[in-house]
TORVO-156312 format. One record per residue (C-alpha): x, y, z; residue number from 1. Coordinates in nm, 3 decimals. Layout:
! residues N
      c1      c2      c3   n
       X       Y       Z NUM
...
! end
This chain:
! residues 654
      c1      c2      c3   n
 -13.607  -7.007  17.096   1
 -13.487  -7.131  16.735   2
 -13.681  -7.430  16.604   3
 -13.499  -7.692  16.371   4
 -13.603  -8.013  16.158   5
 -13.810  -8.250  16.359   6
 -13.875  -7.986  16.651   7
 -14.002  -7.747  16.384   8
 -14.255  -7.979  16.227   9
 -14.389  -8.132  16.549  10
 -14.489  -7.763  16.696  11
 -14.659  -7.695  16.308  12
 -14.834  -8.015  16.328  13
 -14.921  -7.943  16.691  14
 -15.037  -7.583  16.599  15
 -15.287  -7.707  16.302  16
 -15.429  -7.952  16.537  17
 -15.537  -7.703  16.778  18
 -15.649  -7.425  16.528  19
 -15.847  -7.726  16.321  20
 -16.043  -7.824  16.691  21
 -16.137  -7.493  16.765  22
 -16.283  -7.384  16.398  23
 -16.478  -7.683  16.376  24
 -16.619  -7.661  16.734  25
 -16.707  -7.333  16.679  26
 -16.897  -7.386  16.350  27
 -17.083  -7.676  16.460  28
 -17.167  -7.574  16.780  29
 -17.149  -7.186  16.808  30
 -17.329  -7.122  16.487  31
 -17.524  -7.443  16.417  32
 -17.390  -7.533  16.079  33
 -17.294  -7.888  16.095  34
 -17.263  -7.897  15.730  35
 -16.987  -7.646  15.730  36
 -16.829  -7.811  16.008  37
 -16.811  -8.158  15.826  38
 -16.618  -7.962  15.505  39
 -16.408  -7.804  15.730  40
 -16.340  -8.106  15.906  41
 -16.237  -8.263  15.581  42
 -15.996  -7.968  15.487  43
 -15.848  -7.967  15.824  44
 -15.798  -8.339  15.840  45
 -15.602  -8.319  15.450  46
 -15.383  -8.057  15.612  47
 -15.314  -8.264  15.907  48
 -15.216  -8.546  15.713  49
 -14.984  -8.367  15.537  50
 -14.843  -8.257  15.872  51
 -14.779  -8.624  16.035  52
 -14.654  -8.702  15.677  53
 -14.399  -8.451  15.688  54
 -14.351  -8.504  16.069  55
 -14.264  -8.888  16.023  56
 -14.017  -8.800  15.709  57
 -13.840  -8.586  15.909  58
 -13.557  -8.817  15.932  59
 -13.553  -8.865  15.540  60
 -13.503  -8.530  15.513  61
 -13.257  -8.484  15.767  62
 -13.034  -8.702  15.570  63
 -13.109  -8.565  15.229  64
 -13.025  -8.242  15.397  65
 -12.722  -8.412  15.500  66
 -12.621  -8.514  15.132  67
 -12.702  -8.170  15.001  68
 -12.466  -8.018  15.271  69
 -12.155  -8.255  15.187  70
 -12.191  -8.158  14.795  71
 -12.135  -7.804  14.937  72
 -11.860  -7.875  15.118  73
 -11.515  -7.763  14.967  74
 -11.275  -7.895  15.266  75
 -11.319  -8.240  15.036  76
 -11.579  -8.379  14.842  77
 -11.877  -8.577  14.981  78
 -11.761  -8.886  14.893  79
 -11.416  -8.884  15.096  80
 -11.584  -8.784  15.392  81
 -11.878  -9.005  15.398  82
 -11.613  -9.327  15.303  83
 -11.379  -9.212  15.563  84
 -11.303  -9.511  15.787  85
 -11.333  -9.316  16.099  86
 -11.665  -9.101  16.248  87
 -11.694  -8.764  16.087  88
 -11.893  -8.465  16.188  89
 -11.938  -8.068  16.059  90
 -12.011  -7.825  16.306  91
 -12.150  -7.486  16.287  92
 -11.954  -7.191  16.487  93
 -12.227  -7.263  16.759  94
 -12.128  -7.639  16.774  95
 -12.429  -7.770  16.616  96
 -12.403  -8.054  16.404  97
 -12.476  -8.018  16.013  98
 -12.357  -8.317  15.889  99
 -12.206  -8.687  16.004 100
 -12.129  -8.951  15.806 101
 -12.234  -9.337  15.881 102
 -11.963  -9.424  16.116 103
 -12.044  -9.120  16.347 104
 -12.379  -9.219  16.368 105
 -12.297  -9.632  16.435 106
 -11.996  -9.524  16.693 107
 -12.083  -9.207  16.858 108
 -12.453  -9.105  16.859 109
 -12.723  -9.252  16.624 110
 -13.009  -9.026  16.665 111
 -12.874  -8.664  16.569 112
 -13.055  -8.366  16.470 113
 -13.008  -8.003  16.362 114
 -13.070  -7.964  16.719 115
 -12.775  -8.183  16.802 116
 -12.508  -7.979  16.996 117
 -12.137  -8.145  17.022 118
 -12.122  -8.021  17.361 119
 -12.418  -8.233  17.477 120
 -12.293  -8.551  17.331 121
 -11.915  -8.536  17.460 122
 -12.001  -8.295  17.751 123
 -11.935  -7.951  17.846 124
 -11.529  -7.967  17.850 125
 -11.541  -8.037  17.497 126
 -11.382  -7.726  17.353 127
 -11.460  -7.674  16.986 128
 -11.161  -7.464  16.933 129
 -10.883  -7.699  17.005 130
 -10.818  -8.054  16.939 131
 -10.839  -8.310  17.278 132
 -10.954  -8.652  17.393 133
 -11.348  -8.696  17.376 134
 -11.542  -8.985  17.558 135
 -11.847  -9.146  17.401 136
 -12.011  -9.466  17.452 137
 -11.736  -9.588  17.695 138
 -11.528  -9.502  17.429 139
 -11.198  -9.272  17.404 140
 -11.158  -9.075  17.065 141
 -10.869  -8.859  16.955 142
 -11.015  -8.536  16.805 143
 -10.851  -8.375  16.462 144
 -11.019  -8.073  16.355 145
 -10.989  -7.820  16.057 146
 -11.198  -7.508  15.994 147
 -11.284  -7.372  15.680 148
 -11.535  -7.066  15.567 149
 -11.799  -7.124  15.298 150
 -12.108  -6.873  15.226 151
 -12.004  -6.607  15.498 152
 -12.040  -6.917  15.766 153
 -11.760  -7.109  15.975 154
 -11.755  -7.465  15.987 155
 -11.536  -7.714  16.181 156
 -11.486  -8.072  16.053 157
 -11.396  -8.304  16.322 158
 -11.259  -8.644  16.264 159
 -11.258  -8.870  16.533 160
 -11.000  -9.198  16.588 161
 -11.079  -9.469  16.832 162
 -10.823  -9.468  17.079 163
 -10.967  -9.653  17.370 164
 -10.752  -9.976  17.369 165
 -10.450  -9.771  17.409 166
 -10.620  -9.541  17.679 167
 -10.689  -9.842  17.865 168
 -10.362  -9.961  17.799 169
 -10.236  -9.608  17.917 170
 -10.450  -9.660  18.257 171
 -10.314 -10.003  18.313 172
  -9.955  -9.868  18.316 173
 -10.018  -9.579  18.532 174
 -10.212  -9.789  18.756 175
  -9.919 -10.047  18.769 176
  -9.648  -9.789  18.817 177
  -9.436  -9.943  19.055 178
  -9.351  -9.688  19.370 179
  -9.162  -9.783  19.661 180
  -9.219  -9.707  20.022 181
  -8.947  -9.661  20.289 182
  -9.088  -9.633  20.639 183
  -8.886  -9.578  20.970 184
  -9.007  -9.635  21.343 185
  -8.890  -9.359  21.591 186
  -8.858  -9.424  21.945 187
  -8.836  -9.772  22.023 188
  -8.407  -9.812  22.094 189
  -8.436  -9.468  22.300 190
  -8.748  -9.552  22.473 191
  -8.768  -9.410  22.822 192
  -9.013  -9.719  22.924 193
  -8.768  -9.985  22.777 194
  -8.494 -10.087  22.958 195
  -8.421 -10.442  22.850 196
  -8.319 -10.556  22.512 197
  -8.570 -10.823  22.516 198
  -8.868 -10.596  22.578 199
  -8.740 -10.333  22.274 200
  -8.733 -10.648  22.043 201
  -9.076 -10.752  22.158 202
  -9.205 -10.376  22.081 203
  -9.045 -10.394  21.763 204
  -9.173 -10.706  21.663 205
  -9.532 -10.576  21.761 206
  -9.486 -10.242  21.559 207
  -9.355 -10.444  21.249 208
  -9.665 -10.684  21.269 209
  -9.873 -10.357  21.262 210
  -9.692 -10.256  20.939 211
  -9.716 -10.578  20.747 212
 -10.074 -10.647  20.852 213
 -10.126 -10.296  20.712 214
  -9.946 -10.358  20.392 215
 -10.099 -10.687  20.320 216
 -10.447 -10.505  20.269 217
 -10.275 -10.322  19.969 218
 -10.096 -10.602  19.789 219
  -9.768 -10.450  19.893 220
  -9.448 -10.648  19.943 221
  -9.237 -10.571  20.251 222
  -8.858 -10.614  20.330 223
  -8.701 -10.505  20.657 224
  -8.366 -10.349  20.553 225
  -8.200 -10.225  20.888 226
  -8.332 -10.241  21.256 227
  -8.547  -9.945  21.220 228
  -8.651  -9.914  20.860 229
  -8.865 -10.127  20.592 230
  -8.895 -10.072  20.240 231
  -9.194 -10.140  20.047 232
  -9.268 -10.215  19.646 233
  -9.594 -10.130  19.531 234
  -9.849 -10.032  19.243 235
  -9.987  -9.688  19.210 236
 -10.359  -9.811  19.246 237
 -10.249  -9.899  19.560 238
 -10.091  -9.593  19.668 239
 -10.419  -9.419  19.572 240
 -10.579  -9.662  19.805 241
 -10.341  -9.610  20.077 242
 -10.404  -9.201  20.034 243
 -10.800  -9.250  20.044 244
 -10.711  -9.475  20.355 245
 -10.512  -9.173  20.507 246
 -10.217  -9.397  20.590 247
 -10.384  -9.550  20.893 248
 -10.100  -9.743  20.980 249
  -9.961  -9.392  21.147 250
 -10.284  -9.409  21.404 251
 -10.185  -9.791  21.443 252
  -9.843  -9.758  21.556 253
  -9.904  -9.412  21.747 254
 -10.152  -9.592  21.969 255
  -9.948  -9.909  22.021 256
  -9.996 -10.033  22.368 257
  -9.716 -10.255  22.518 258
  -9.771 -10.384  22.873 259
 -10.084 -10.169  22.964 260
  -9.869  -9.820  22.823 261
  -9.881  -9.631  22.482 262
  -9.482  -9.638  22.452 263
  -9.534  -9.285  22.217 264
  -9.389  -9.510  21.908 265
  -9.408  -9.342  21.580 266
  -9.350  -9.385  21.217 267
  -9.227  -9.148  20.937 268
  -9.289  -9.274  20.591 269
  -9.142  -9.140  20.258 270
  -9.311  -9.267  19.925 271
  -9.215  -9.210  19.559 272
  -9.211  -9.346  19.234 273
  -8.944  -9.335  18.918 274
  -8.839  -9.424  18.594 275
  -8.674  -9.732  18.758 276
  -8.682  -9.888  19.110 277
  -8.354  -9.744  19.186 278
  -8.463  -9.416  19.091 279
  -8.803  -9.465  19.310 280
  -8.601  -9.587  19.585 281
  -8.367  -9.307  19.600 282
  -8.674  -9.065  19.576 283
  -8.815  -9.246  19.843 284
  -8.513  -9.174  20.070 285
  -8.547  -8.828  20.013 286
  -8.902  -8.826  20.075 287
  -8.867  -8.988  20.415 288
  -8.579  -8.735  20.497 289
  -8.841  -8.462  20.428 290
  -9.091  -8.621  20.668 291
  -8.802  -8.690  20.951 292
  -8.730  -8.311  20.925 293
  -9.066  -8.199  20.980 294
  -9.092  -8.342  21.295 295
  -9.164  -8.737  21.186 296
  -9.489  -8.915  21.230 297
  -9.597  -8.839  20.912 298
  -9.575  -8.951  20.573 299
  -9.435  -8.743  20.263 300
  -9.538  -8.839  19.944 301
  -9.327  -8.702  19.663 302
  -9.530  -8.638  19.362 303
  -9.449  -8.615  18.989 304
  -9.438  -8.235  18.976 305
  -9.178  -8.242  19.293 306
  -9.422  -8.137  19.516 307
  -9.500  -8.315  19.806 308
  -9.814  -8.436  20.005 309
  -9.807  -8.493  20.372 310
 -10.046  -8.691  20.608 311
 -10.042  -8.719  20.961 312
  -9.800  -8.513  21.207 313
 -10.032  -8.505  21.456 314
  -9.840  -8.596  21.751 315
  -9.527  -8.393  21.938 316
  -9.169  -8.423  21.778 317
  -8.979  -8.708  21.916 318
  -8.732  -8.651  22.179 319
  -8.386  -8.762  22.013 320
  -8.063  -8.733  22.149 321
  -7.844  -8.790  21.876 322
  -7.434  -8.684  21.991 323
  -7.289  -8.858  21.691 324
  -7.473  -8.628  21.457 325
  -7.383  -8.299  21.658 326
  -7.034  -8.401  21.651 327
  -7.029  -8.469  21.251 328
  -7.194  -8.102  21.230 329
  -6.947  -7.950  21.475 330
  -6.658  -8.095  21.264 331
  -6.845  -7.956  20.929 332
  -6.891  -7.625  21.077 333
  -6.554  -7.612  21.179 334
  -6.399  -7.700  20.818 335
  -6.630  -7.436  20.687 336
  -6.562  -7.126  20.919 337
  -6.167  -7.223  20.863 338
  -6.180  -7.215  20.540 339
  -6.358  -6.865  20.520 340
  -6.169  -6.509  20.543 341
  -6.500  -6.371  20.664 342
  -6.809  -6.459  20.815 343
  -7.153  -6.353  20.800 344
  -7.424  -6.456  21.053 345
  -7.811  -6.344  21.032 346
  -8.133  -6.488  21.099 347
  -8.481  -6.430  20.974 348
  -8.632  -6.101  20.915 349
  -8.762  -5.912  21.211 350
  -8.502  -6.105  21.480 351
  -8.665  -6.240  21.777 352
  -8.435  -6.370  22.075 353
  -8.383  -6.708  21.942 354
  -8.273  -6.591  21.621 355
  -7.996  -6.326  21.742 356
  -7.918  -6.554  22.030 357
  -7.797  -6.813  21.790 358
  -7.658  -6.581  21.555 359
  -7.429  -6.442  21.863 360
  -7.347  -6.796  21.989 361
  -7.248  -6.852  21.629 362
  -7.002  -6.563  21.611 363
  -6.841  -6.669  21.922 364
  -6.754  -6.996  21.763 365
  -6.593  -6.796  21.475 366
  -6.400  -6.599  21.738 367
  -6.245  -6.895  21.911 368
  -6.155  -7.044  21.545 369
  -6.019  -6.696  21.475 370
  -6.226  -6.581  21.184 371
  -6.372  -6.205  21.208 372
  -6.752  -6.261  21.207 373
  -7.042  -5.939  21.174 374
  -7.427  -5.975  21.247 375
  -7.641  -5.864  21.019 376
  -7.960  -5.718  21.174 377
  -8.212  -5.483  21.094 378
  -8.286  -5.301  21.422 379
  -8.589  -5.120  21.294 380
  -8.766  -5.501  21.283 381
  -8.596  -5.643  21.569 382
  -8.808  -5.791  21.826 383
  -8.501  -5.848  22.040 384
  -8.323  -5.506  22.158 385
  -8.184  -5.656  22.503 386
  -7.975  -5.911  22.289 387
  -7.856  -5.657  22.074 388
  -7.740  -5.414  22.343 389
  -7.581  -5.736  22.502 390
  -7.394  -5.808  22.177 391
  -7.264  -5.419  22.173 392
  -7.123  -5.443  22.514 393
  -6.979  -5.818  22.511 394
  -6.627  -5.933  22.455 395
  -6.657  -5.948  22.074 396
  -6.721  -5.581  22.047 397
  -6.994  -5.420  21.836 398
  -6.973  -5.653  21.544 399
  -7.331  -5.591  21.446 400
  -7.369  -5.451  21.066 401
  -7.639  -5.291  20.832 402
  -7.695  -5.536  20.533 403
  -7.539  -5.237  20.310 404
  -7.218  -5.228  20.528 405
  -7.187  -5.601  20.518 406
  -7.215  -5.587  20.127 407
  -6.927  -5.360  20.069 408
  -6.731  -5.601  20.316 409
  -6.790  -5.958  20.124 410
  -6.499  -6.128  19.938 411
  -6.491  -6.443  19.718 412
  -6.415  -6.656  20.027 413
  -6.665  -6.529  20.261 414
  -6.926  -6.757  20.455 415
  -7.294  -6.720  20.511 416
  -7.435  -6.853  20.820 417
  -7.832  -6.835  20.859 418
  -7.981  -6.950  21.203 419
  -8.359  -7.026  21.293 420
  -8.479  -7.049  20.933 421
  -8.396  -7.265  20.626 422
  -8.539  -6.983  20.385 423
  -8.273  -6.730  20.274 424
  -8.538  -6.490  20.098 425
  -8.698  -6.411  20.448 426
  -8.347  -6.339  20.628 427
  -8.229  -6.001  20.702 428
  -7.894  -5.997  20.483 429
  -8.071  -6.154  20.129 430
  -7.859  -5.995  19.910 431
  -7.531  -6.091  20.127 432
  -7.637  -6.429  20.102 433
  -7.652  -6.425  19.731 434
  -7.299  -6.271  19.756 435
  -7.161  -6.547  19.934 436
  -7.061  -6.888  19.757 437
  -7.082  -7.100  20.068 438
  -7.399  -7.121  20.317 439
  -7.463  -7.286  20.678 440
  -7.795  -7.310  20.775 441
  -7.856  -7.387  21.140 442
  -8.238  -7.398  21.230 443
  -8.495  -7.610  21.448 444
  -8.828  -7.545  21.203 445
  -8.969  -7.782  21.025 446
  -8.879  -7.821  20.654 447
  -9.023  -7.609  20.399 448
  -9.124  -7.838  20.104 449
  -8.899  -7.757  19.806 450
  -8.615  -7.602  20.032 451
  -8.273  -7.674  19.813 452
  -8.089  -7.826  20.112 453
  -7.838  -8.025  19.919 454
  -7.688  -7.666  19.855 455
  -7.595  -7.595  20.199 456
  -7.414  -7.785  20.540 457
  -7.779  -7.803  20.648 458
  -7.770  -7.826  21.035 459
  -8.123  -7.882  21.112 460
  -8.276  -8.068  21.422 461
  -8.671  -8.009  21.413 462
  -8.696  -8.178  21.784 463
  -8.474  -7.925  21.914 464
  -8.681  -7.648  22.131 465
  -8.481  -7.361  21.993 466
  -8.194  -7.283  21.745 467
  -7.990  -7.171  22.053 468
  -8.034  -7.517  22.192 469
  -7.870  -7.640  21.872 470
  -7.591  -7.347  21.869 471
  -7.550  -7.466  22.243 472
  -7.502  -7.826  22.181 473
  -7.236  -7.704  21.875 474
  -7.021  -7.508  22.148 475
  -7.004  -7.814  22.388 476
  -6.841  -8.017  22.127 477
  -6.587  -7.741  21.963 478
  -6.517  -7.588  22.354 479
  -6.499  -7.952  22.504 480
  -6.665  -7.842  22.807 481
  -6.509  -7.501  22.834 482
  -6.672  -7.187  22.992 483
  -6.810  -6.936  22.733 484
  -6.866  -6.568  22.793 485
  -7.158  -6.484  23.028 486
  -7.275  -6.245  22.746 487
  -7.316  -6.541  22.507 488
  -7.496  -6.769  22.775 489
  -7.771  -6.523  22.854 490
  -7.819  -6.439  22.489 491
  -7.858  -6.830  22.397 492
  -8.069  -6.906  22.755 493
  -8.315  -6.635  22.646 494
  -8.383  -6.792  22.310 495
  -8.393  -7.129  22.475 496
  -8.663  -6.963  22.716 497
  -8.835  -6.789  22.449 498
  -8.929  -7.074  22.258 499
  -9.018  -7.316  22.503 500
  -9.216  -7.064  22.666 501
  -8.973  -7.068  23.007 502
  -8.962  -7.417  22.990 503
  -9.308  -7.523  22.939 504
  -9.341  -7.635  22.576 505
  -9.094  -7.870  22.357 506
  -8.848  -7.912  22.631 507
  -8.625  -8.224  22.642 508
  -8.351  -8.376  22.817 509
  -8.123  -8.215  22.554 510
  -8.322  -7.851  22.641 511
  -8.263  -7.875  23.008 512
  -7.896  -8.006  22.999 513
  -7.831  -7.709  22.756 514
  -7.960  -7.434  22.972 515
  -7.774  -7.632  23.293 516
  -7.448  -7.580  23.073 517
  -7.532  -7.187  22.999 518
  -7.635  -7.168  23.346 519
  -7.278  -7.307  23.447 520
  -7.118  -7.058  23.240 521
  -7.279  -6.741  23.417 522
  -7.606  -6.732  23.265 523
  -7.854  -6.507  23.476 524
  -8.196  -6.654  23.470 525
  -8.327  -6.369  23.648 526
  -8.152  -6.140  23.433 527
  -8.310  -6.277  23.088 528
  -8.626  -6.321  23.255 529
  -8.651  -5.962  23.240 530
  -8.562  -5.955  22.838 531
  -8.952  -6.086  22.825 532
  -9.138  -5.805  23.038 533
  -9.322  -5.501  22.861 534
  -9.369  -5.153  22.906 535
  -9.689  -5.020  23.054 536
  -9.822  -4.919  22.688 537
  -9.744  -5.218  22.538 538
  -9.862  -5.457  22.810 539
 -10.201  -5.218  22.772 540
 -10.204  -5.324  22.381 541
 -10.132  -5.711  22.469 542
 -10.450  -5.672  22.673 543
 -10.681  -5.507  22.435 544
 -10.571  -5.774  22.172 545
 -10.703  -6.082  22.456 546
 -11.011  -5.898  22.561 547
 -11.092  -5.863  22.230 548
 -11.064  -6.228  22.132 549
 -11.316  -6.484  22.033 550
 -11.359  -6.815  22.121 551
 -11.442  -7.040  21.796 552
 -11.545  -7.408  21.855 553
 -11.461  -7.398  22.234 554
 -11.090  -7.446  22.153 555
 -10.965  -7.211  21.910 556
 -10.908  -6.812  22.045 557
 -10.923  -6.568  21.762 558
 -10.860  -6.224  21.779 559
 -10.805  -5.909  21.507 560
 -10.633  -5.619  21.556 561
 -10.827  -5.356  21.300 562
 -10.610  -5.043  21.430 563
 -10.280  -4.953  21.375 564
 -10.076  -5.087  21.659 565
  -9.674  -4.969  21.697 566
  -9.477  -5.303  21.775 567
  -9.783  -5.507  21.637 568
  -9.578  -5.823  21.580 569
  -9.446  -5.806  21.936 570
  -9.785  -5.738  22.031 571
  -9.980  -6.030  21.831 572
  -9.694  -6.263  21.944 573
  -9.731  -6.223  22.276 574
 -10.125  -6.187  22.304 575
 -10.144  -6.523  22.122 576
  -9.923  -6.657  22.411 577
 -10.138  -6.535  22.653 578
 -10.494  -6.643  22.511 579
 -10.353  -6.979  22.531 580
 -10.361  -6.920  22.932 581
 -10.752  -6.965  22.908 582
 -10.870  -7.298  23.014 583
 -10.991  -7.479  22.711 584
 -10.808  -7.333  22.465 585
 -10.623  -7.545  22.237 586
 -10.493  -7.312  21.990 587
 -10.481  -6.900  21.968 588
 -10.459  -6.684  21.643 589
 -10.415  -6.304  21.625 590
 -10.457  -6.173  21.313 591
 -10.323  -5.793  21.188 592
 -10.213  -5.578  20.923 593
  -9.860  -5.490  20.836 594
  -9.734  -5.353  20.531 595
 -10.003  -5.374  20.307 596
 -10.022  -5.742  20.419 597
 -10.265  -5.949  20.630 598
 -10.083  -6.148  20.925 599
 -10.146  -6.394  21.173 600
  -9.947  -6.477  21.475 601
 -10.066  -6.901  21.574 602
  -9.966  -7.064  21.905 603
 -10.083  -7.385  22.059 604
 -10.011  -7.617  22.338 605
  -9.899  -7.917  22.126 606
 -10.270  -8.100  22.053 607
 -10.323  -7.893  21.770 608
 -10.015  -7.826  21.503 609
 -10.061  -7.471  21.438 610
  -9.737  -7.576  21.159 611
 -10.026  -7.730  20.939 612
 -10.301  -7.450  20.948 613
 -10.052  -7.159  20.845 614
  -9.870  -7.404  20.543 615
 -10.202  -7.428  20.408 616
 -10.239  -7.033  20.438 617
  -9.919  -7.018  20.269 618
  -9.703  -6.945  20.576 619
  -9.499  -7.192  20.832 620
  -9.339  -7.259  21.135 621
  -9.336  -7.496  21.397 622
  -9.581  -7.745  21.564 623
  -9.681  -7.476  21.842 624
  -9.547  -7.166  21.704 625
  -9.619  -7.064  21.364 626
  -9.756  -6.764  21.128 627
  -9.800  -6.647  20.767 628
  -9.823  -6.325  20.572 629
 -10.094  -6.258  20.279 630
 -10.016  -5.994  20.016 631
 -10.256  -5.765  19.911 632
 -10.558  -5.903  20.153 633
 -10.717  -5.767  20.443 634
 -10.806  -5.926  20.785 635
 -11.179  -6.004  20.670 636
 -11.037  -6.251  20.440 637
 -10.745  -6.385  20.613 638
 -11.005  -6.463  20.891 639
 -11.243  -6.646  20.649 640
 -10.945  -6.822  20.497 641
 -10.832  -6.928  20.848 642
 -11.201  -7.041  20.943 643
 -11.187  -7.256  20.631 644
 -10.870  -7.444  20.764 645
 -10.990  -7.473  21.116 646
 -11.312  -7.651  21.019 647
 -11.123  -7.910  20.803 648
 -10.971  -8.036  21.161 649
 -11.190  -8.253  21.336 650
 -11.272  -8.165  21.683 651
 -11.210  -8.467  21.934 652
 -11.446  -8.507  22.252 653
 -11.311  -8.426  22.608 654
! end
């Protein structure tokens, strides 16, 4: 350890005192020579006196050293540094303060010694190599630095400009940045429990009262702008408090009791700031659309960097039957197809029955409009071979192409239709997507933040059970009730049955209406149900995955597939479905490796939102069906990440 200045002198005096006492005591008591002991005491006393004088003159000598150092500086003369109107100090390459002017000692630190480290004053975040802001004595300083070299040593001169007033003004400005909040109430006009307009008005008034009471707690102005929407204006500091409160108004509205019943009313909210109130209002509407596109019952806060923060999303999606929107989409889709000369249709990589069934339904729409359509499919990864066989033997002929063959068929007027996903990078025909100038997306999954939906015709309904349900509604609008091919009806029904677990999950009146229409067109439920049967070997693999599963926190079932398994994605998804059948299990997860990626297939019965869990791990999906893939990771690491996310979810008492 290196001792300097005061510390060095203090140790020196202490050692002298110890030695003096030892020698004097030995002479007096061990040798019995008291006269010599007196002489020694006088000598040692003189030395100790000198030591104390040196010790208490340390500050004076240090100031003299600072003056001497200042004279040696060739950055400028000592008078310039001493008389600068701002605090100044000189540090060696290790950050020890070698010199400081009076203002530095007055405004920043008075009792500096050679052991004073600039990082101890301003904190370990202070970087001696770069200019930055520094905080000391509740003051903000803008730091400027200049390096120089002298006598083989490196020094840095720091100048500190008091910027406290400007920083405080900046802080007040940031806290006062206006934010716009747009909130929309769901499930009041179409609430099945309410038959009278007076009841709807009374419930609406009760919900509005909850929102007004909540807004008042945060000094927020509220204005009703339509029957189901409100606009609020507030400051950034209040938004921070709302975030800390986790937008408790969501829970209040969700738990609203009217006439001794929970009316299942939910609230969707978009929050944003902007350079002007008008910009903030526009961005808040976009944030609200994002919240609704993810299923509603949540808050989407648009950050300044363009990313979203989400709060809520714990209830099931609202059942909204909007025929007007379907009619508009049908008309827009017809226009896009009629403008094209050729149409390419595909879905996500590893096509399932919903993905491929929706693609087949879209191909049927193109045939009705007289436009040639082709379905791009990578059959080696497909999980829907039965639907592929139906397409090849259908009235439309063999319209399945590989991506490479499709690229040779693309023209400047070609249209690209993407089903069951809104992320083009994970589709079977990503190169064809890039080659086509026009794109239509048909999807029911909750919106992935950052998706540039403005570029496409975005036919999106997160409340639908499946992409096949949406396509069936489009066909009904465009066919005006006419029967479709039996092959198309079977393919669409297979997709609906897959995503609803054979009409158990995420069903609505629209789902059953779509299924009834397909049934009337000749769909064979017995034939379709056989699509989901597994062969003997696959069934054994599924059962082994289930057998190896373990329960976590009594409500989660987790299984890891360590060995290589054929058709692992099919096995994992079916095993995850079956694991939900265990009593008390609310969500299931099957982990496996494929193509140097750690993957997880997640399922739930609706109470646990597996989409949010998978999004936290870099994946996505739907509230009851989601997945993720992580590059260059193993199952063990993925399991640790999964459990970490599960631990963040509060467990409700049964």
